[in-house]
Structure formats: C-alpha cells, structure tokens
C-alpha atoms as an extended CHARMM CRD file, in Angstrom:
* protein
*
        79  EXT
         1         1  MET       CA             63.9080000000      133.6910000000      143.8850000000  PROA      1               0.0000000000
         2         2  ILE       CA             61.0290000000      132.5340000000      145.9730000000  PROA      2               0.0000000000
         3         3  LEU       CA             58.9680000000      132.0670000000      142.6700000000  PROA      3               0.0000000000
         4         4  LYS       CA             61.5520000000      129.7010000000      141.3530000000  PROA      4               0.0000000000
         5         5  LEU       CA             61.4580000000      127.6800000000      144.4910000000  PROA      5               0.0000000000
         6         6  VAL       CA             57.5670000000      127.3580000000      144.2780000000  PROA      6               0.0000000000
         7         7  LEU       CA             57.8980000000      126.3600000000      140.5860000000  PROA      7               0.0000000000
         8         8  PHE       CA             60.5800000000      123.5800000000      141.5100000000  PROA      8               0.0000000000
         9         9  ALA       CA             58.3640000000      122.4110000000      144.2250000000  PROA      9               0.0000000000
        10        10  VAL       CA             55.2740000000      122.0860000000      141.8560000000  PROA      10              0.0000000000
        11        11  ALA       CA             57.5000000000      120.4570000000      139.1120000000  PROA      11              0.0000000000
        12        12  ALA       CA             58.7300000000      117.9990000000      141.8850000000  PROA      12              0.0000000000
        13        13  LEU       CA             55.3200000000      117.2170000000      142.9490000000  PROA      13              0.0000000000
        14        14  LEU       CA             54.0740000000      116.6300000000      139.6460000000  PROA      14              0.0000000000
        15        15  ILE       CA             56.8620000000      114.1150000000      138.8550000000  PROA      15              0.0000000000
        16        16  TYR       CA             56.1920000000      112.3220000000      141.9540000000  PROA      16              0.0000000000
        17        17  LYS       CA             52.7390000000      112.0270000000      141.0890000000  PROA      17              0.0000000000
        18        18  TRP       CA             53.3840000000      111.0710000000      137.6520000000  PROA      18              0.0000000000
        19        19  LEU       CA             55.6720000000      108.0040000000      138.8720000000  PROA      19              0.0000000000
        20        20  GLY       CA             52.7480000000      106.7910000000      140.7640000000  PROA      20              0.0000000000
        21        21  GLY       CA             53.0930000000      108.6550000000      144.1420000000  PROA      21              0.0000000000
        22        22  SER       CA             55.4750000000      106.3770000000      145.5220000000  PROA      22              0.0000000000
        23        23  VAL       CA             59.2980000000      106.2070000000      144.8660000000  PROA      23              0.0000000000
        24        24  SER       CA             60.9450000000      103.1300000000      146.0830000000  PROA      24              0.0000000000
        25        25  LEU       CA             64.5490000000      103.1170000000      146.7140000000  PROA      25              0.0000000000
        26        26  PRO       CA             66.9250000000      100.3920000000      145.6530000000  PROA      26              0.0000000000
        27        27  LYS       CA             66.9750000000       97.6110000000      148.2280000000  PROA      27              0.0000000000
        28        28  ALA       CA             70.5830000000       96.8460000000      149.4460000000  PROA      28              0.0000000000
        29        29  LYS       CA             71.9200000000       93.3360000000      148.2760000000  PROA      29              0.0000000000
        30        30  PRO       CA             72.3080000000       90.6140000000      150.9890000000  PROA      30              0.0000000000
        31        31  LYS       CA             75.9250000000       90.1600000000      151.8850000000  PROA      31              0.0000000000
        32        32  ARG       CA             77.2230000000       86.8950000000      150.6580000000  PROA      32              0.0000000000
        33        33  ARG       CA             79.2030000000       84.6810000000      152.9740000000  PROA      33              0.0000000000
        34        34  SER       CA             82.8790000000       83.6750000000      151.7530000000  PROA      34              0.0000000000
        35        35  LYS       CA             83.3020000000       80.0700000000      151.1770000000  PROA      35              0.0000000000
        36        36  GLY       CA             86.5290000000       80.1410000000      153.1840000000  PROA      36              0.0000000000
        37        37  LYS       CA             86.9580000000       79.4880000000      156.7280000000  PROA      37              0.0000000000
        38        38  PRO       CA             83.8750000000       80.1890000000      158.9040000000  PROA      38              0.0000000000
        39        39  SER       CA             83.8690000000       83.4990000000      160.8260000000  PROA      39              0.0000000000
        40        40  VAL       CA             84.3780000000       83.5550000000      164.5530000000  PROA      40              0.0000000000
        41        41  LYS       CA             80.5840000000       83.7470000000      164.8440000000  PROA      41              0.0000000000
        42        42  ASP       CA             80.0410000000       80.5650000000      163.0630000000  PROA      42              0.0000000000
        43        43  ALA       CA             82.8320000000       78.6440000000      164.8030000000  PROA      43              0.0000000000
        44        44  GLU       CA             81.3390000000       75.8400000000      167.0540000000  PROA      44              0.0000000000
        45        45  MET       CA             82.7930000000       75.6950000000      170.4990000000  PROA      45              0.0000000000
        46        46  VAL       CA             83.5700000000       72.5300000000      172.1780000000  PROA      46              0.0000000000
        47        47  GLU       CA             84.7780000000       71.7820000000      175.8790000000  PROA      47              0.0000000000
        48        48  CYS       CA             88.4270000000       70.3980000000      176.3610000000  PROA      48              0.0000000000
        49        49  ASP       CA             87.9530000000       67.0930000000      178.1500000000  PROA      49              0.0000000000
        50        50  GLU       CA             91.2140000000       67.6040000000      179.9630000000  PROA      50              0.0000000000
        51        51  CYS       CA             91.0550000000       71.0750000000      181.4720000000  PROA      51              0.0000000000
        52        52  GLY       CA             87.6140000000       72.1130000000      180.6860000000  PROA      52              0.0000000000
        53        53  ILE       CA             87.8960000000       75.2460000000      178.6510000000  PROA      53              0.0000000000
        54        54  TYR       CA             85.8990000000       75.8610000000      175.7230000000  PROA      54              0.0000000000
        55        55  VAL       CA             87.7310000000       76.1770000000      172.4480000000  PROA      55              0.0000000000
        56        56  SER       CA             86.7480000000       76.3590000000      168.6920000000  PROA      56              0.0000000000
        57        57  ILE       CA             86.4850000000       73.0140000000      167.4350000000  PROA      57              0.0000000000
        58        58  GLU       CA             89.1010000000       73.9980000000      164.7210000000  PROA      58              0.0000000000
        59        59  GLU       CA             91.5550000000       74.3340000000      167.5330000000  PROA      59              0.0000000000
        60        60  THR       CA             90.8990000000       70.8450000000      168.9540000000  PROA      60              0.0000000000
        61        61  THR       CA             91.8160000000       67.1940000000      168.1920000000  PROA      61              0.0000000000
        62        62  LEU       CA             89.8320000000       64.2760000000      168.7660000000  PROA      62              0.0000000000
        63        63  VAL       CA             91.5680000000       61.6690000000      170.7270000000  PROA      63              0.0000000000
        64        64  ASN       CA             89.7390000000       58.3130000000      171.6710000000  PROA      64              0.0000000000
        65        65  GLY       CA             86.4520000000       60.2350000000      171.2790000000  PROA      65              0.0000000000
        66        66  LYS       CA             87.3180000000       63.3760000000      173.2550000000  PROA      66              0.0000000000
        67        67  TYR       CA             88.2710000000       66.7610000000      172.3340000000  PROA      67              0.0000000000
        68        68  ILE       CA             91.5230000000       67.9030000000      173.4870000000  PROA      68              0.0000000000
        69        69  CYS       CA             92.7680000000       71.4360000000      173.2040000000  PROA      69              0.0000000000
        70        70  GLU       CA             96.1890000000       72.2660000000      171.6650000000  PROA      70              0.0000000000
        71        71  ASP       CA             97.6220000000       73.2330000000      175.0890000000  PROA      71              0.0000000000
        72        72  CYS       CA             96.7650000000       70.0980000000      176.6400000000  PROA      72              0.0000000000
        73        73  LEU       CA             97.9870000000       67.9960000000      173.6770000000  PROA      73              0.0000000000
        74        74  ASN       CA            101.3400000000       69.8440000000      173.9500000000  PROA      74              0.0000000000
        75        75  LYS       CA            101.4570000000       69.0610000000      177.6170000000  PROA      75              0.0000000000
        76        76  GLU       CA            100.8230000000       65.3170000000      176.9530000000  PROA      76              0.0000000000
        77        77  LYS       CA            103.3900000000       65.1040000000      174.3040000000  PROA      77              0.0000000000
        78        78  ALA       CA            106.0050000000       66.6910000000      176.6580000000  PROA      78              0.0000000000
        79        79  ARG       CA            105.5230000000       63.9390000000      179.3770000000  PROA      79              0.0000000000
C-alpha cells in the first residue's frame, strides 16, 4: 500500500517537472456588466431641492433646473 503511494507521488512529481515545474490554474473571466439598468451601486444620487433628501437621479424630475423627488412632486401636484 505504501509502495503504491510512493510510486504515485514520484509519478506526480515527474509529471509536474515535465510540465515545466509550474502549473497555472485557469483564470476566472471578469464578470460583464449587463447593458440594462445600472445597478444600485452605479446609480447617481442627487439632493432633492425641496426636502433635501438624497435620491437616485432616476427617481427625480428636473424642474426649472432643480431636481425634485417624486414625493415632493406629488405634494406639489396635490396643491
């Protein structure tokens, strides 16, 4: 039994040396970003000019050069 393990180890060492002494593992492919909506990490945050909270730029409306969040916009429409 031990003789088989020794022979296997010697064979593995010879194959390792025959391959140049260095075995490189395949590198992981970089993840591609989807072309759809940007992720939460990529969303640009802006300050609402009415209430001062920071919201995603996708959740705001540009009114007279000011970013207004949906809540403030709905309050303004209710008046």
